[in-house]
Steps between C-alpha positions, in 0.01 A plus 500: 500500500792734569615467135159565344444841328364781718138586419314816608129571465443871419148622583462844336201634303677811366655416164771768517606411855503133409720565195746711701527228763564228241775711340665560838516127572619426148788736554601416860377140550473348153485142637180566693184399317208743540138396457269805484129500596262795541252407776477343844298195380757442223775515761331239718435277199866515395621417853266202506642360178876547534798576720628857544794622702341843565196713425520874418150616590359844417263640763265672254337227292160456341251258668725443811761726655840376607405452867205281402723295271750459786221371724403239241864395456521441877168314507593267214843427650713621209860539620657733240627822670312818404639852432221758525531796257280811532487855373359613834740574780242399756652356814178313583521310171862406576413374849201303373707347219766384745230357730362305205839341432675733254880472514568852373316824418611734217353840414479586131755781496660638188771230483318214678538271195875503558458393865265211426754248356747516795211508748344194337834317494551575869149372590549185291841424653370557852199278436716225354735519798204485736356199319838328499544561872148374569563192286830433675336544839238247399768264370699540821189415701424203274863388521477514880174301503636243257828460689308459827274240341804306377677524835205345686437214255620153606430305178729548200222420251274772639797738533595441135148569374480815713836621368421465128154653533633785713805569278285504187266756655780707655693525172189541282630211288315258275635200686740363761696173518669359810738205499620364833817294480713267708794720597745206497380295202374788285179306428157661458295416808183697449339738251236771545363736238232766457361661185692266268509128422742261330438355156693176542451417867665632815881467478672252729856387563819709512512880499636496144153395381372850577698691235440874544283438806797355691770740379479736799529204736807367320669840493378587852390851406185680375465496121275709275458354152343765278474285186476128590428400140856591395677345800722193436316304773156561351495154338580331832226688687170319577229638271216703648159563349571871553752655254814624676569872468708549817627284784613641832658231720631515854658207688379418851823480698532425870843488665671434164258215421284514188146411605334585169433767238203732442421611143268788408364474147407806288434836667146596403598859423849583373791311648624421850635817664779541750235545768344170395837332541549648847156389615543149361847467652364593842213253458737220403725562801197469729369201304832316530498537879135389520564205268804385696300515824204314346730226370657463843160474669378248243811291556443511877135402453599225259747357748235514772254318272731237349683193617873564504592150379258435213400855401132402522255701705508404866229367731386844617459631145320180401246548777445859388456411132270208577281731708488750213420230244223359722347845536524566126347166410216555748426847366500410131377142516828355371653159564862436596705213639778444748779242479696382803818314403737300719821327392482135598751372759701822481612475861668169415656664194643781714630253759669300222645777284517794741305824515718694250419239234137506610490877456645472149240237405220718640603775259490255209156376601375860513618548140300195395189630676534841337528345152176310555281797597385828342633849563175592676533212746648566843759251631630531856715310745258392770772370729787250497453271199136602459379739227169653399366632170192721457337445160265793424183427303576126489240236584592183685525263204739735320699562818547123534647493148748773595588306815550180301725687256717616792502153659602329176770759420663442839455123485659491154820657640758412594650794684874555515668601824783759506744208524364343181289219654169421329213463748132420459234691693123503498235737624149466644239764423166589657244702305217712643268729305286803573212494576420127523784410742488819707386860483752646744876510484542274803253244365680477166840454663362226726328325208814511283712386793266212574501401132881499518483283812287243317735510199783402733288240681417340164866439419648841409605621152140572412240776466188502713203737472324572826160430345620145419603417856306278736478790743322717241262213419411457868448874544254497209316188619514378862337173386831423330665482843236259634541285190876482546472415868303191405801374304717286730813524283795658677594699186163675509546575869850639431356719224246633750780564750679706234182705454485561875867596525466731198251718688796691642867541401578436868353147499667362185615144572350508851291185458790298359722623782243397762471153338875448527506568874170319562619174342828515695302547821257222401788253471643610837156454661463154339168587333329236285477527122139617510584775751803603293288531189240703686770726646649547152165602352425724797840670458420571138147626564528652849456854361232419243258730679703807396391446139192706586691773687583820305864531388508853640462362854748216454766736363432795728822646648484568871250372758146397408193679630261316733258440214779377269628266771151349534493436124838324517400291802190383313706306245484162684121524491513585130721195449241282673227630268713424193615153609189359670354368173826329405466168686845388397638783721299417815812389687681821403237748614567495880868587452413789268211630711683501836868567420462857636367381838736560794598248765385746771154547338557854370504407132232490230247403370357312805743569786588131550764410760772237534393151392167635371692625196536219242853363502571567130383859552753538784777362277401723208477803732865464606657448156280767336594756767871421463497537122301824525749642751802435275319657200449868415155641568360842397480608863846380616840373382578131519656351814822306507489125575628570851233765566223270375626214721501734800137595426396134485669430832346807660148408389515125561214417737311824429462528124645164398487138617825471704559138395469581132731801543760285679508245218505770230790683664698174512449468124610860443810449715604211274436706184666813636781393734664782694 
């Protein structure tokens, strides 16, 4: 705008005066273009159609006088400065003209035509200076706001978008391009652009791929390219849909490190001025600091959210993402699935090869998992050798196919240790899906974990969907449980025990552990074969009543409420209801029903004392209590063997049958010699 020709609107109805004025300007300011009009309405019409740098307005006009025209100029918001000219030396007219916005007031003296050109030039220069100062003040304010916005942004993607949009507006450019780079490798990390787009896709790879757009970064200085079409690097520059007239590039440098380069494309009016360069340089200094800080914060957040060994997201971030995915799926009626993966016998592998080798193999397994899933899927290290994968918008049958692909890829191995040994590993996977297997985060985790438990119980190196488990079938139809209880086969009973133990992560393997101790105690007590078989079945099914108890109560951390405790203590009665129609289990029922009675009569469900409690129930009560004490529970850590033995001794004769305790402790002493 500064280089455009100066244009003045001359409003004068007197032909002679108008001609004299035009001659004076032709002589003294020949570069100024004069547009003459004769009336106030014509003046207003001309101002509405075009741009003028000044208006020379005669006071005495037909139809409207100069003051009235000034009022209309103010009302309509026209910004051209006005010089009032009058043949009357009336001070009131001068005052009124100035009040109405006139910049100068000239009386038509004998030589006034000679004073008009310099007066007009002075008014125009002052107005241009004022406008430039106002524009710069606005740009300074916008620069401050933009710099503040960048300084408070924590995400580099948002910061990049803010920078290109803000720079484009600040510089009044057609477009802006930002390339963030790896300071050490010189690789393009991220691209942001506004007002322009690429013809052949967004450039990736080394900085050299950018051509002119990366030149300032390579030379580490601001560069203004006035004619890009003739530059030697034009052919190596990614093509834009917008023709290149000018490129102004400034590198983003922080402590001698190149973080990226900002390119402004095509000044809308004229070319980039020295003031433009100063403003953009200041912006880029502030942007480099903000970008460096944002990268640091993102790296800190990434480390807090990822597992240091595998690079996958950690358990905390998994819980967060699963909660978000559950909420999203609930809101929009979407399905998704969750995989829980566990490497089979990995503890044995670590014990054999050592933890450093185990860590190396874990990294290789993670690579296999990542190759088998999509970019939108969310893998995480759940803990130890256990992993999880969230599969957005994936139904159960498709999730099982993904799981099988992972299982097969790992089973097809082999994996090679750092020392060159080839080893074979397998993985078990549990699959749970929203909403059929759970509508809350905790429910989905428990369902997937239980499916994983059954995959391992069924022989490992397999995929199991929760909806295909016996536990899920029983939950859908309680008649299924009654039907199974009528089957006398020990395999069926063991399957039911697995269902019971799967109710809580804290009871996995509990029934099998109780059987082991119960059969040892049965031999020491010289029980007959029929009693041994009954004790074995009772050990497997002693907690069958908890099948009807909500998982939320069984897995509750901390102490139970009075009401919750009553629900738990009702499980022997629930067991009686389930078993009473299974006549083949008649001999087992007393042991299950009364194994929580106490020798002193303070137990449940009936408060029996001493010999009133069936003998097998007293035996089961001792071994079940011992195994529970040496196992982790949600409300307490596990006890050591010595602590559990001390508890049995302390409660012999009050909670437990003292004779049974004595025999059981003798067995434990042989298994665990001091």
